[in-house]
VOGU-3710 file (C-alpha; in Angstrom, 3 decimals, decimal comma):
1> maetvadyvl> -29,024/32,293/-0,311  -29,251/31,007/-3,376  -27,212/27,556/-3,804  -23,514/28,061/-5,443  -21,730/25,478/-7,533  -19,524/25,203/-4,603  -22,529/23,786/-2,314  -23,473/21,937/-5,315  -20,283/20,094/-5,270  -20,620/19,019/-1,607
11> trlrdwgveh> -24,331/18,243/-2,345  -23,499/16,042/-5,442  -20,240/14,284/-3,394  -22,744/13,778/-0,377  -24,925/11,770/-2,761  -22,497/9,626/-3,585  -21,753/8,627/0,043  -18,456/10,455/0,303  -18,163/11,187/4,043  -14,980/12,826/4,721
21> vfcypgdgin> -13,012/15,178/2,317  -9,201/15,319/3,219  -8,666/19,181/2,322  -5,995/22,071/2,870  -7,270/25,268/2,437  -6,104/28,422/0,288  -7,626/30,805/-1,835  -8,089/28,943/-5,043  -10,713/27,110/-3,255  -12,220/29,679/-0,809
31> glvaalgrag> -15,502/28,947/-2,306  -15,577/25,404/-1,574  -13,998/25,649/2,030  -16,931/28,204/2,949  -19,808/25,645/1,119  -17,708/22,866/3,429  -18,142/25,052/6,394  -21,566/25,727/5,976  -22,559/22,010/5,146  -20,867/20,089/7,925
41> tpkvvqprhe> -20,927/17,393/5,719  -18,796/15,746/4,000  -16,305/15,692/7,242  -13,415/17,880/6,917  -9,802/16,007/7,859  -6,960/18,500/7,873  -3,586/17,399/7,032  -0,600/18,997/7,562  0,327/19,433/4,009  -1,497/18,379/1,036
51> emgafeavgy> 1,112/15,232/-0,246  -0,321/14,121/3,316  -3,668/14,837/2,535  -3,399/12,659/-1,030  -1,772/9,751/0,915  -4,566/9,787/3,691  -7,354/9,567/0,648  -5,318/6,802/-0,712  -5,501/4,887/2,707  -9,014/6,033/3,017
61> akfgggvgvc> -9,913/4,233/-0,147  -7,498/1,357/0,209  -8,731/0,624/3,408  -12,262/1,782/3,283  -13,217/0,112/-0,230  -14,766/2,967/-1,792  -13,448/6,485/-3,194  -11,153/8,832/-1,811  -11,479/12,663/-2,266  -8,405/15,205/-1,419
71> matsgpgaih> -8,875/19,119/-2,335  -6,833/21,237/-2,745  -5,813/25,097/-3,393  -4,221/26,331/-6,862  -0,667/26,331/-8,157  1,433/25,049/-4,946  -1,158/23,463/-3,391  -2,227/21,280/-6,342  1,279/20,392/-7,247  1,857/18,989/-3,701
81> llnglydakl> -0,506/16,940/-4,328  0,910/14,553/-7,266  2,980/12,358/-5,256  0,106/10,640/-3,514  -2,247/10,830/-6,599  0,748/8,776/-8,244  0,595/6,377/-5,618  -2,953/5,752/-6,072  -2,505/5,655/-10,193  0,115/2,464/-9,584
91> dhvpvvaivg> -1,687/0,962/-7,104  -5,000/1,463/-8,734  -6,561/2,994/-5,828  -9,766/5,613/-6,547  -8,981/8,980/-5,394  -10,745/12,032/-6,678  -8,570/15,066/-6,673  -10,896/18,566/-6,242  -8,422/21,412/-6,931  -8,895/25,272/-7,417
101> qvarsamggs> -7,580/27,535/-10,035  -7,583/31,329/-10,642  -10,513/33,179/-12,083  -11,420/32,526/-15,442  -10,895/36,257/-16,658  -7,178/35,923/-15,189  -6,402/32,345/-16,718  -3,747/32,653/-19,436  -2,464/36,341/-18,328  0,303/34,739/-15,447
111> ymqevdlqvl> -1,531/35,432/-12,720  -0,564/34,855/-9,046  -0,199/30,877/-8,369  -1,677/30,364/-12,459  -0,501/26,461/-13,187  -1,744/24,791/-16,418  -3,279/22,173/-14,407  -4,952/20,441/-17,297  -1,236/19,739/-18,195  -0,292/19,102/-14,670
121> fkdvasdyvh> -2,821/16,470/-14,188  -2,870/14,856/-17,360  -0,395/12,282/-16,900  -1,306/11,172/-13,067  -5,032/11,676/-14,134  -4,749/10,247/-17,224  -8,446/8,524/-17,073  -10,411/11,990/-16,460  -9,124/15,250/-15,507  -11,513/18,432/-16,628
131> tvavpeqlpn> -11,369/21,495/-15,835  -15,332/23,574/-15,222  -15,656/26,406/-16,876  -19,579/27,179/-16,731  -21,930/25,688/-13,618  -24,017/23,666/-16,453  -20,906/21,336/-16,880  -22,188/20,028/-13,443  -23,223/17,443/-11,885  -21,742/15,577/-15,364
141> vldralrtal> -18,198/16,355/-14,504  -18,438/15,076/-10,834  -20,135/12,243/-11,856  -17,532/11,040/-14,567  -14,860/11,633/-12,213  -16,371/9,518/-9,663  -17,488/6,683/-11,747  -14,108/6,633/-13,528  -12,456/6,668/-10,737  -14,186/3,494/-9,430
151> drraptcvii> -14,012/1,693/-12,927  -11,184/2,238/-13,454  -9,649/2,345/-10,223  -7,693/5,533/-10,443  -6,907/8,879/-9,378  -8,937/11,344/-11,662  -9,135/15,194/-10,833  -11,655/17,954/-11,603  -10,701/21,713/-11,802  -12,804/24,204/-10,401
161> padlqeaeye> -11,735/28,080/-11,182  -12,304/30,296/-8,263  -14,581/32,611/-9,161  -16,879/29,431/-10,508  -17,254/28,348/-7,159  -18,757/31,183/-6,077  -21,552/31,659/-8,814  -25,002/30,493/-9,020  -25,671/26,828/-9,897  -27,918/26,474/-12,342
171> apahafrqvp> -29,013/23,037/-12,905  -28,657/21,853/-16,716  -31,123/21,443/-18,896  -31,878/18,766/-21,498  -30,932/20,856/-24,585  -28,453/21,058/-27,544  -24,639/21,394/-25,978  -25,587/20,894/-22,390  -25,038/16,876/-21,210  -27,245/16,272/-18,037
181> ssapgyaape> -26,390/13,084/-15,441  -28,039/9,996/-14,321  -28,493/9,630/-10,484  -25,058/8,967/-8,613  -24,048/5,362/-7,848  -21,555/2,495/-9,250  -21,807/-1,119/-9,139  -18,857/-2,469/-10,392  -20,063/-5,383/-12,841  -19,115/-8,884/-12,225
191> trppeaelar> -17,347/-10,371/-15,420  -15,985/-14,089/-16,508  -14,383/-14,904/-19,326  -15,742/-17,090/-22,322  -16,296/-21,004/-21,678  -13,980/-22,211/-24,525  -11,235/-19,969/-22,679  -12,410/-21,372/-19,174  -12,070/-25,076/-20,502  -8,398/-24,453/-22,148
201> aaevinagek> -7,038/-22,949/-18,542  -9,054/-26,077/-16,509  -6,879/-28,175/-19,014  -3,445/-26,456/-18,215  -4,046/-26,485/-14,678  -5,045/-30,241/-14,811  -1,982/-31,358/-16,443  0,433/-29,837/-13,847  1,826/-31,958/-10,756  3,675/-28,911/-8,978
211> vailvgqgar> 0,979/-25,961/-9,088  2,329/-22,728/-7,805  -0,556/-20,093/-7,113  0,725/-16,298/-7,115  -2,251/-13,824/-5,681  -2,244/-10,173/-5,968  -4,525/-7,330/-4,559  -6,957/-8,000/-7,236  -7,941/-11,376/-5,545  -8,963/-9,834/-2,233
221> saaaevlela> -12,651/-10,681/-2,872  -11,688/-14,264/-4,128  -9,834/-15,387/-1,343  -12,470/-18,148/-0,302  -12,070/-19,551/-4,235  -7,970/-18,874/-3,600  -7,924/-21,299/-1,190  -10,351/-23,897/-2,969  -8,079/-23,442/-5,906  -4,923/-24,719/-3,471
231> eatgggiaka> -6,872/-27,050/-2,090  -8,071/-28,865/-5,741  -4,597/-28,369/-7,318  -2,513/-29,757/-3,942  -0,600/-26,341/-5,080  1,267/-23,641/-2,591  -0,103/-19,678/-2,468  2,671/-17,183/-2,844  1,664/-13,505/-2,293  3,016/-10,192/-4,171
241> llgkdvvsde> 3,480/-7,506/-1,914  0,135/-5,692/-2,179  -1,916/-8,831/-1,789  -0,220/-9,860/1,652  -3,486/-9,418/3,117  -5,709/-11,403/0,591  -5,112/-14,983/2,367  -4,727/-15,543/5,628  -0,981/-16,563/6,588  -2,581/-19,496/9,105
251> pafvtgaigl> -2,861/-22,524/6,653  0,777/-24,318/6,034  0,767/-24,066/2,251  0,756/-20,176/2,155  4,396/-19,429/1,812  4,204/-15,770/2,048  5,214/-12,832/0,365  7,947/-12,866/-3,086  10,457/-11,050/-4,367  13,291/-8,964/-2,894
261> lgtrpsyelm> 11,351/-8,441/0,218  10,067/-11,881/0,455  10,251/-15,569/1,879  12,390/-18,612/0,923  9,399/-20,793/0,375  8,076/-18,287/-2,247  11,114/-18,481/-4,201  11,169/-22,331/-3,912  7,357/-22,463/-4,719  8,477/-20,740/-8,253
271> rdcdtlvivg> 11,989/-22,250/-8,850  10,430/-26,017/-8,637  6,763/-25,324/-9,964  5,936/-26,850/-13,183  2,507/-24,824/-13,105  1,890/-21,328/-12,744  -1,734/-19,564/-12,235  -1,735/-15,857/-11,488  -4,322/-14,763/-9,979  -5,206/-10,293/-9,628
281> ssfpysqflp> -1,609/-9,294/-9,475  0,826/-7,701/-11,671  3,919/-8,292/-9,761  6,624/-6,500/-11,833  9,876/-8,825/-10,815  9,923/-11,374/-13,118  13,467/-12,670/-11,791  11,445/-14,041/-8,891  9,029/-15,989/-11,229  9,796/-19,353/-12,616
291> eyggvravqi> 12,002/-19,620/-15,187  11,165/-17,698/-18,389  8,792/-19,981/-20,687  10,218/-23,216/-18,461  6,084/-23,820/-16,847  2,839/-23,672/-18,216  1,208/-20,648/-16,746  -2,586/-19,042/-16,483  -3,481/-15,891/-15,324  -6,664/-14,194/-14,121
301> diaghmigmr> -6,739/-10,302/-13,823  -10,040/-8,190/-14,305  -7,328/-5,532/-16,454  -7,318/-6,433/-19,792  -4,649/-4,085/-20,392  -2,600/-5,786/-17,856  -2,788/-9,262/-18,437  0,627/-10,860/-19,790  3,045/-8,716/-19,286  5,135/-10,387/-16,270
311> yptevnlvgd> 5,462/-13,882/-17,617  4,428/-15,462/-21,275  1,022/-17,180/-19,883  -0,628/-19,726/-22,212  -4,239/-18,678/-21,474  -5,089/-15,360/-20,142  -8,755/-15,357/-18,586  -10,136/-11,312/-18,412  -12,851/-11,116/-15,634  -13,534/-10,720/-12,158
321> agatlrallp> -10,827/-12,840/-10,014  -14,059/-14,303/-7,694  -16,547/-14,831/-10,657  -13,652/-16,350/-12,619  -12,232/-18,941/-10,372  -16,027/-20,005/-9,511  -16,677/-20,360/-13,352  -13,445/-22,405/-13,355  -13,452/-24,791/-9,846  -15,650/-27,350/-10,858
331> rlrrkrhgdw> -13,983/-28,359/-14,527  -10,499/-29,357/-11,974  -9,875/-32,487/-11,524  -9,055/-32,698/-7,857  -5,354/-34,089/-7,217  -4,401/-35,917/-3,995  -1,950/-33,764/-1,798  1,485/-35,742/-2,126  5,436/-34,742/-2,362  4,861/-31,361/-4,027
341> rrtiernvqr> 2,225/-30,193/-0,981  4,205/-31,917/1,676  7,656/-30,375/0,387  5,918/-26,388/0,702  4,571/-27,061/4,217  8,080/-28,449/5,343  9,960/-25,670/3,347  7,306/-22,952/5,362  7,822/-24,804/8,717  11,546/-24,352/8,425
351> wrqtmesqaq> 11,238/-20,714/7,206  9,425/-19,848/9,859  12,041/-21,308/12,329  14,562/-19,250/10,392  12,519/-16,031/10,728  11,959/-17,197/14,776  15,866/-17,452/15,039  16,998/-14,640/12,878  14,505/-12,326/15,087  15,874/-13,055/18,442
361> mpadpvnpml> 19,688/-12,819/17,484  21,449/-10,491/19,363  21,926/-7,218/17,895  23,009/-3,661/18,863  21,014/-2,694/20,408  17,839/-3,922/19,262  17,273/-6,150/16,386  14,729/-4,727/13,811  13,516/-8,221/12,897  11,973/-8,506/16,673
371> vchelsprlp> 9,958/-5,761/16,303  7,673/-7,364/13,741  8,108/-10,796/15,621  6,962/-9,544/18,828  4,256/-7,540/17,376  2,481/-10,620/14,738  1,005/-12,732/17,442  -0,325/-9,960/19,196  -1,843/-8,072/16,471  -5,745/-8,171/17,062
381> ddaivtcdsg> -7,532/-9,905/14,105  -9,139/-6,714/13,293  -6,360/-5,045/12,638  -4,929/-2,555/10,170  -1,164/-2,427/9,218  0,453/0,214/7,546  4,115/0,335/6,103  6,588/2,632/5,288  9,156/1,867/2,031  12,458/1,394/3,424
391> svanwyarll> 14,143/-1,884/5,368  10,903/-1,708/7,565  9,238/-3,262/4,532  11,716/-6,416/4,225  10,332/-7,211/8,168  6,792/-6,395/7,284  6,530/-8,548/4,459  8,648/-11,423/6,193  7,791/-11,861/9,845  4,074/-10,346/10,493
401> rfrgrmrgsl> 1,173/-12,995/9,668  -2,124/-11,908/8,668  -4,864/-13,648/9,931  -8,673/-13,094/10,544  -9,916/-9,516/9,189  -6,622/-7,640/9,323  -5,549/-5,809/6,706  -2,338/-4,123/5,395  -0,800/-2,162/2,505  1,922/0,271/2,054
411> sgtlasmgaa> 3,169/2,321/-1,172  3,963/-1,143/-3,224  4,389/0,374/-6,617  5,631/3,752/-6,176  7,469/2,716/-3,117  7,204/6,920/-1,848  8,888/7,185/1,575  6,120/8,559/4,329  3,061/7,079/2,996  2,758/4,956/6,565
421> vpyaigakfa> 1,538/7,578/8,809  -0,793/9,204/6,405  -2,410/5,900/5,071  -2,947/4,924/8,794  -4,862/8,007/9,680  -6,964/7,834/5,941  -7,496/4,175/7,495  -8,660/5,341/10,761  -11,415/7,459/9,265  -12,342/4,781/7,148
431> hpdrpvialt> -12,279/2,020/10,504  -12,803/4,241/13,483  -13,518/1,413/15,373  -10,217/-0,872/14,152  -6,771/-0,848/15,227  -4,344/0,618/13,346  -0,387/0,153/13,368  2,018/2,048/11,441  5,390/0,803/10,967  8,231/3,309/9,699
441> gdgamqmngm> 11,538/4,027/9,901  13,157/6,917/11,396  13,867/8,502/7,541  10,239/8,377/6,656  9,503/9,826/9,935  11,490/12,494/10,040  10,211/13,215/6,405  6,212/13,229/6,338  5,241/10,982/10,075  6,028/13,454/12,732
451> aelitacryw> 3,742/16,342/11,160  1,005/14,217/10,885  1,351/13,342/14,320  -0,364/16,555/14,793  -2,930/15,273/12,610  -3,707/12,321/14,698  -3,271/14,490/17,614  -6,133/16,597/16,587  -8,429/14,068/15,782  -8,281/10,522/17,542
461> rswpdprliv> -10,619/11,765/20,308  -13,392/11,238/17,630  -12,264/7,627/16,917  -14,618/5,122/19,210  -11,560/2,813/19,268  -8,212/5,292/19,668  -5,579/3,069/19,000  -3,312/4,303/16,610  0,256/3,039/16,870  3,247/4,196/14,944
471> avlhnndlnq> 6,371/2,010/15,731  9,297/4,052/14,379  12,717/1,807/13,840  15,038/4,253/14,990  18,681/3,741/13,568  19,803/7,421/12,290  20,397/5,682/9,088  18,486/5,784/5,653  19,087/1,929/6,139  17,294/0,558/2,463
481> vtwelramgg> 19,397/3,154/0,322  22,426/1,962/2,580  22,143/-1,463/1,812  21,158/-0,826/-1,780  24,253/1,248/-1,918  26,517/-1,594/-0,996  24,821/-4,839/-2,910  24,116/-2,638/-5,777  27,070/-0,506/-6,395  29,603/-1,992/-4,857
491> sprvpqtqdl> 29,967/1,243/-2,595  30,654/2,056/0,883  27,827/3,957/3,309  27,983/7,966/2,492  27,542/9,550/6,071  26,930/12,849/4,130  23,468/11,432/2,605  22,790/8,388/5,197  22,802/9,804/8,829  20,150/11,188/9,904
501> pdvsyagfar> 19,498/13,579/13,167  18,926/11,835/16,093  15,685/12,832/17,330  13,248/11,559/20,191  10,109/10,330/19,010  8,410/9,094/21,934  9,387/12,570/23,492  7,497/14,874/20,013  4,976/12,489/20,961  4,540/13,100/24,459
511> sldlegievd> 5,025/16,900/23,628  1,688/16,694/21,976  -0,265/14,830/24,668  0,174/11,309/22,937  2,008/8,209/24,872  5,597/7,863/23,622  7,206/4,780/24,701  11,212/4,227/24,260  12,691/0,704/23,486  16,438/0,130/23,479
521> kpgllgpawd> 16,900/-3,707/24,789  15,268/-6,521/22,951  13,352/-7,732/26,557  11,457/-4,436/26,616  9,787/-4,827/22,701  6,895/-7,220/23,857  6,103/-5,362/27,052  6,015/-2,328/24,801  3,481/-3,448/21,955  1,329/-4,613/24,786
531> qalgsdrpvv> 1,061/-1,382/26,533  0,523/0,193/23,138  -2,018/-2,443/22,287  -3,767/-1,405/25,658  -3,580/2,257/25,229  -6,289/4,908/25,473  -4,984/7,196/23,086  -2,527/7,390/19,752  1,170/5,952/20,328  4,717/6,338/19,356
541> ldvrcsadlp> 6,936/3,285/20,127  10,648/4,548/19,843  12,646/1,274/19,210  16,475/1,696/18,677  17,251/-0,514/16,092  20,922/-1,994/14,665  21,598/-0,309/11,617  23,545/-3,604/10,519  21,087/-6,699/9,875  21,108/-6,433/6,252
551> pipphvefdq> 17,862/-6,870/4,233  18,923/-10,214/3,116  16,939/-11,533/-0,035  15,691/-14,965/-0,120  18,046/-15,953/-3,143  21,191/-13,491/-3,010  23,206/-13,087/-6,209  26,966/-13,779/-6,502  26,934/-9,924/-7,522  25,561/-8,608/-4,976
561> vkntmeallk> 27,530/-10,501/-2,092  30,625/-9,391/-4,213  29,831/-5,734/-4,351  28,588/-5,741/-0,860  32,125/-6,956/0,182  33,826/-4,556/-2,093  31,875/-1,749/-0,327  33,085/-2,740/3,495  36,457/-3,334/2,396  36,678/-0,039/0,264
571> gdrdawgivg> 35,864/1,765/4,666  32,704/1,367/5,132  32,733/2,341/8,780  29,971/0,025/10,021  32,014/-3,200/8,159  32,685/-4,746/11,665  29,066/-4,506/12,858  27,967/-5,959/9,233  30,160/-9,032/9,142  29,145/-9,927/12,599
581> egvraklrea> 25,240/-9,142/12,764  24,866/-10,098/8,759  27,076/-13,233/9,300  24,976/-14,963/12,057  21,934/-14,105/10,397  22,807/-15,723/7,122  24,354/-18,851/9,284  20,289/-18,993/10,807  19,213/-19,160/7,935  21,256/-21,748/6,475
591> lprrgr> 21,025/-23,641/9,946  17,804/-22,887/11,335  16,805/-25,432/13,702  21,220/-25,255/15,167  20,057/-21,652/15,812  16,701/-21,667/17,564
//
């Protein structure tokens, strides 16, 4: 049998080292599906929905370090990919979408499921999207999609009409109008700024007395250099949410997450510093950075188009974080660790006492902070943690302390609900020998997570370490939106939009022959985590949580307090529970030592 275009696409993916394709079938990719069946590799992971396949490809790429590949049919299947691909675009993750299209002879004729895919993907895959018209365009188009995804850290898209997939593949000749491609492979360059700019940056940092360092995911390969920078300057390290796993939380000068979901020590670090060094981060909330123009600042980022956008930085160093810091560090004068470092460490210690006190505060039935507080010391050193959007992200950001080889991520920029469970499944295929924990609210669980438990049920026996734990903060409320209504708009809770149907998530897991554990008392939570971490199969930890504990930012604006009080006075049905639990939480922040 002659090699088809679809056969060749899979051959080329194998040549690139692609081991898994997250694929939901349809007649627009029948040729590719048949080729997958003949080849056996790359291995197919079938999600329950194309959007979940795209999210799984994002999780696979985020935690695996390579490119994620998803595949879907034309029309509705391609459209379903968009949310996951936008997540990849906004979080700078390399993903390639391979999608079908109606037969070439039918294009332009309003055929069944015909959508202008070139236009549809023009924005989300703006770095590279192309429709293959003849076999000779391969491998060039596929190679460009993969190289561009890796080089730009972005989603790209290859569109292959259905009839072309089944056509005989012909290798391109080196002739006019035919473009052959080089061998597969991509090695990222290690770039660094010019010497003059390094000297200018060193002058700024050396002149500072109170240095603050902000790291994002772009500093992940430079963790050792970031810690050395903190030691040389006597400064503290705050982390953007996507950079939570960049450096360990064990050093006392690491203040944790920054921003609305962040910690008070990070807020104080930014408020009181005189020099700011930003490494691999495009943290968007400038109100949590130092006062505009109030400090001298240096930024390091590999993407020149992303630099200097958030703060008036004096020196912008375009280059790889590790290579740039290695060139910069010898130019720095080591500072004594004096009052500034001691203040940072004292603030961190006080905050950790506060978080412990708040997590152990009584709530009806379980304090949601306790879920992460009990998990944190139990996390295996090689654990991967995924988190959903919603109030659960507050507790993930503030209460989990990472160490060792731990990894963690969430939909950081798009902040899409429903990413945690498909991220976790993608992570398990990238690292089947590591435990993965997904933290989600019941809104996101009902939106996407329950269906993807079926996917986990299908594949978990192939994982050397079967542990995939999904912890559901079960409060029957779209809790983050509820608090945003109160704090931002002064509106009371709207039951018609905020109430969620009561579902037994543990019961659903057991119906799939997975393990389901219910927790409705705080004393049961620690043993439940122990049971889940010791399980021989995926587990759903169904924790009945209070919806009345506010996710209070580290620095509360007067308008937020005013709006919340107005909302409660307007007849919010949960007012008394909020006043009781919210006031207690805030008092323990103000008086952490007494609250212990």
